[in-house]
Residue frames as qw, qx, qy, qz and C-alpha x, y, z in Angstrom:
[[0.198, -0.679, 0.423, -0.566, -49.93, 3.62, -42.49],
 [0.852, -0.385, 0.244, -0.259, -50.76, 0.53, -40.78],
 [0.931, 0.247, -0.115, 0.244, -48.19, -1.38, -42.80],
 [0.276, 0.705, -0.356, 0.548, -45.65, 1.23, -41.75],
 [0.532, -0.586, 0.384, -0.475, -46.44, 0.60, -38.07],
 [0.985, -0.061, 0.127, -0.102, -46.44, -3.02, -38.53],
 [0.752, 0.493, -0.249, 0.361, -43.07, -2.80, -40.28],
 [0.026, -0.720, 0.424, -0.549, -41.65, -0.61, -37.44],
 [0.764, -0.426, 0.338, -0.347, -42.94, -2.98, -34.82],
 [0.985, 0.158, -0.013, 0.073, -41.43, -5.89, -36.77],
 [0.518, 0.611, -0.350, 0.486, -38.03, -4.21, -37.02],
 [0.349, -0.652, 0.400, -0.542, -38.15, -3.26, -33.31],
 [0.894, -0.270, 0.262, -0.243, -39.05, -6.78, -32.27],
 [0.923, 0.287, -0.131, 0.219, -36.45, -8.30, -34.42],
 [0.338, 0.633, -0.403, 0.568, -33.78, -5.99, -32.97],
 [0.659, -0.649, 0.093, -0.370, -34.86, -6.77, -29.34],
 [0.946, -0.257, -0.021, 0.195, -32.58, -9.67, -28.80],
 [0.642, 0.329, -0.130, 0.680, -29.50, -7.83, -30.05],
 [0.163, -0.727, 0.138, -0.652, -30.42, -4.76, -27.94],
 [0.840, -0.511, 0.000, -0.184, -30.96, -7.16, -24.99],
 [0.918, 0.005, -0.062, 0.393, -27.46, -8.75, -25.61],
 [0.333, 0.575, -0.146, 0.733, -25.74, -5.31, -25.99],
 [0.460, -0.722, 0.131, -0.501, -27.39, -4.19, -22.63],
 [0.935, -0.351, -0.035, 0.042, -26.32, -7.44, -20.93],
 [0.754, 0.265, -0.106, 0.591, -22.79, -6.97, -22.32],
 [0.053, 0.695, -0.104, 0.710, -22.70, -3.38, -21.02],
 [0.664, -0.654, 0.088, -0.351, -23.93, -4.26, -17.62],
 [0.955, -0.146, -0.026, 0.257, -21.42, -7.25, -17.33],
 [0.592, 0.460, -0.150, 0.644, -18.64, -4.99, -18.35],
 [0.233, -0.719, 0.115, -0.644, -19.62, -2.35, -15.82],
 [0.842, -0.515, 0.052, -0.151, -19.94, -5.00, -12.96],
 [0.877, 0.088, -0.108, 0.459, -16.55, -6.58, -13.90],
 [0.358, 0.589, -0.154, 0.708, -14.96, -3.13, -13.73],
 [0.467, -0.687, 0.149, -0.536, -16.55, -2.21, -10.37],
 [0.941, -0.336, -0.002, 0.038, -15.54, -5.66, -8.83],
 [0.717, 0.336, -0.137, 0.596, -11.95, -5.28, -10.41],
 [0.083, 0.687, -0.166, 0.702, -11.71, -1.85, -8.78],
 [0.665, -0.640, 0.121, -0.367, -12.84, -2.99, -5.39],
 [0.978, -0.101, -0.037, 0.177, -10.61, -5.87, -5.46],
 [0.573, 0.506, -0.148, 0.628, -7.70, -3.75, -6.54],
 [0.255, -0.721, 0.237, -0.599, -8.43, -1.24, -3.59],
 [0.864, -0.472, 0.110, -0.139, -8.61, -4.22, -1.09],
 [0.913, 0.094, -0.043, 0.395, -5.38, -5.82, -2.45],
 [0.331, 0.661, -0.149, 0.657, -3.66, -2.42, -2.55],
 [0.510, -0.717, 0.193, -0.435, -4.70, -1.73, 1.14],
 [0.961, -0.264, 0.068, 0.052, -3.42, -5.21, 2.18],
 [0.778, 0.336, -0.090, 0.524, -0.13, -4.75, 0.36],
 [0.101, 0.742, -0.218, 0.626, 0.47, -1.30, 1.65],
 [0.688, -0.647, 0.156, -0.288, -0.17, -2.54, 5.27],
 [0.968, -0.077, 0.050, 0.232, 2.24, -5.38, 4.69],
 [0.522, 0.534, -0.125, 0.653, 4.91, -2.86, 3.32],
 [0.251, -0.789, 0.204, -0.522, 4.28, -0.54, 6.27],
 [0.880, -0.457, 0.094, -0.091, 4.56, -3.51, 8.69],
 [0.892, 0.133, -0.002, 0.433, 7.70, -4.70, 6.99],
 [0.296, 0.709, -0.131, 0.626, 9.12, -1.18, 6.96],
 [0.516, -0.748, 0.163, -0.385, 8.39, -0.85, 10.71],
 [0.953, -0.276, 0.097, 0.077, 10.11, -4.06, 11.34],
 [0.741, 0.381, -0.041, 0.552, 13.10, -3.17, 9.27],
 [0.017, 0.783, -0.137, 0.606, 13.34, 0.19, 10.99],
 [0.744, -0.616, 0.145, -0.213, 13.06, -1.41, 14.42],
 [0.938, 0.027, 0.010, 0.347, 15.90, -3.93, 13.41],
 [0.501, 0.565, -0.103, 0.648, 18.15, -1.05, 12.27],
 [0.340, -0.787, 0.113, -0.503, 17.40, 0.99, 15.45],
 [0.900, -0.423, 0.105, 0.006, 18.32, -2.10, 17.59],
 [0.844, 0.229, 0.007, 0.485, 21.53, -2.60, 15.66],
 [0.166, 0.723, -0.133, 0.658, 22.46, 1.16, 16.05],
 [0.608, -0.705, 0.102, -0.350, 21.74, 0.88, 19.74],
 [0.958, -0.185, 0.022, 0.218, 23.89, -2.17, 20.06],
 [0.647, 0.419, -0.063, 0.634, 26.83, -0.39, 18.27],
 [0.130, -0.796, 0.104, -0.582, 26.28, 2.67, 20.44],
 [0.779, -0.606, 0.096, -0.131, 26.45, 0.58, 23.61],
 [0.896, -0.010, 0.040, 0.442, 29.81, -0.78, 22.29],
 [0.280, -0.766, 0.063, 0.575, 30.97, 2.84, 22.10],
 [0.560, 0.288, 0.522, 0.575, 31.17, 3.01, 18.32],
 [0.011, -0.385, 0.101, 0.917, 31.37, 6.36, 16.49],
 [0.595, 0.589, 0.193, -0.511, 28.75, 7.59, 14.00],
 [0.343, 0.647, -0.595, -0.331, 31.33, 6.97, 11.18],
 [0.062, -0.254, 0.964, -0.043, 31.90, 3.45, 12.36],
 [0.493, 0.322, 0.696, -0.411, 28.20, 2.66, 12.62],
 [0.578, 0.659, -0.085, -0.475, 27.68, 3.97, 9.00],
 [0.245, 0.516, -0.795, -0.205, 30.37, 1.71, 7.78],
 [0.189, -0.038, 0.961, -0.196, 28.81, -1.26, 9.61],
 [0.393, 0.559, 0.700, -0.209, 25.26, -0.46, 8.45],
 [0.192, -0.067, 0.411, 0.889, 25.49, 1.05, 4.98],
 [0.065, -0.545, -0.720, -0.424, 21.73, 1.07, 4.56],
 [0.278, -0.788, -0.487, 0.253, 21.24, 3.69, 7.21],
 [0.275, 0.813, 0.091, 0.505, 21.57, 7.48, 6.97],
 [0.318, 0.181, -0.441, 0.819, 23.70, 9.85, 9.15],
 [0.423, -0.360, 0.066, -0.829, 20.37, 11.57, 10.21],
 [0.845, -0.255, -0.417, -0.217, 19.14, 8.07, 11.39],
 [0.719, -0.057, -0.493, 0.487, 22.33, 7.39, 13.44],
 [0.082, 0.307, -0.282, 0.905, 22.35, 10.94, 14.90],
 [0.601, -0.378, -0.106, -0.696, 18.69, 10.63, 15.99],
 [0.887, -0.189, -0.420, 0.022, 19.32, 7.12, 17.34],
 [0.539, 0.100, -0.473, 0.690, 22.33, 8.41, 19.31],
 [0.188, -0.351, 0.204, -0.895, 20.31, 11.32, 20.79],
 [0.775, -0.309, -0.237, -0.498, 17.54, 8.93, 21.71],
 [0.808, -0.017, -0.519, 0.280, 20.04, 6.41, 23.15],
 [0.278, 0.269, -0.379, 0.841, 21.71, 9.20, 25.22],
 [0.463, -0.364, 0.064, -0.806, 18.26, 10.32, 26.59],
 [0.874, -0.247, -0.368, -0.201, 17.45, 6.81, 27.57],
 [0.687, 0.036, -0.468, 0.554, 20.75, 6.38, 29.41],
 [0.010, -0.295, 0.320, -0.900, 20.27, 9.83, 31.18],
 [0.700, -0.366, -0.112, -0.603, 16.61, 8.74, 32.19],
 [0.874, -0.115, -0.456, 0.124, 18.05, 5.35, 33.52],
 [0.442, 0.169, -0.440, 0.763, 20.73, 7.28, 35.48],
 [0.269, -0.383, 0.159, -0.869, 18.15, 9.60, 37.05],
 [0.806, -0.281, -0.330, -0.404, 16.14, 6.60, 38.16],
 [0.766, 0.038, -0.532, 0.359, 18.96, 5.18, 40.06]]
C-alpha cells in the first residue's frame, strides 16, 4: 500500500511541471484573447468615429455644393447631373431646407 502511495506521489510530482506549463499556456492564451478583444474594440470604435466624422464632412460638402447650385438657380435634374453621388431625395430635402432658410432671411428683413 505504501509503495502504491509513493508511486502515485512520484507520478503526480513528475507530472507537475507539465501541468504547470499547460496551465501557463492556457492562461497566456486567455490573456492574449482578452487583450486582442479589447484592442479590437478600441480600434473598431476609433475607426467608426473616423468613418462617421468623414461621412459628416462628405455630407456637409455635398450639402454646400447643392446649396451653391440652388443659389445659381439650377434645377434638381441639373444638380443630379453635376453631382452624380447624391440622390434625388437628398437634393429635394436640401432644396426644402434652402428655401426655408431664404424665407427666414426674408422675414428678418
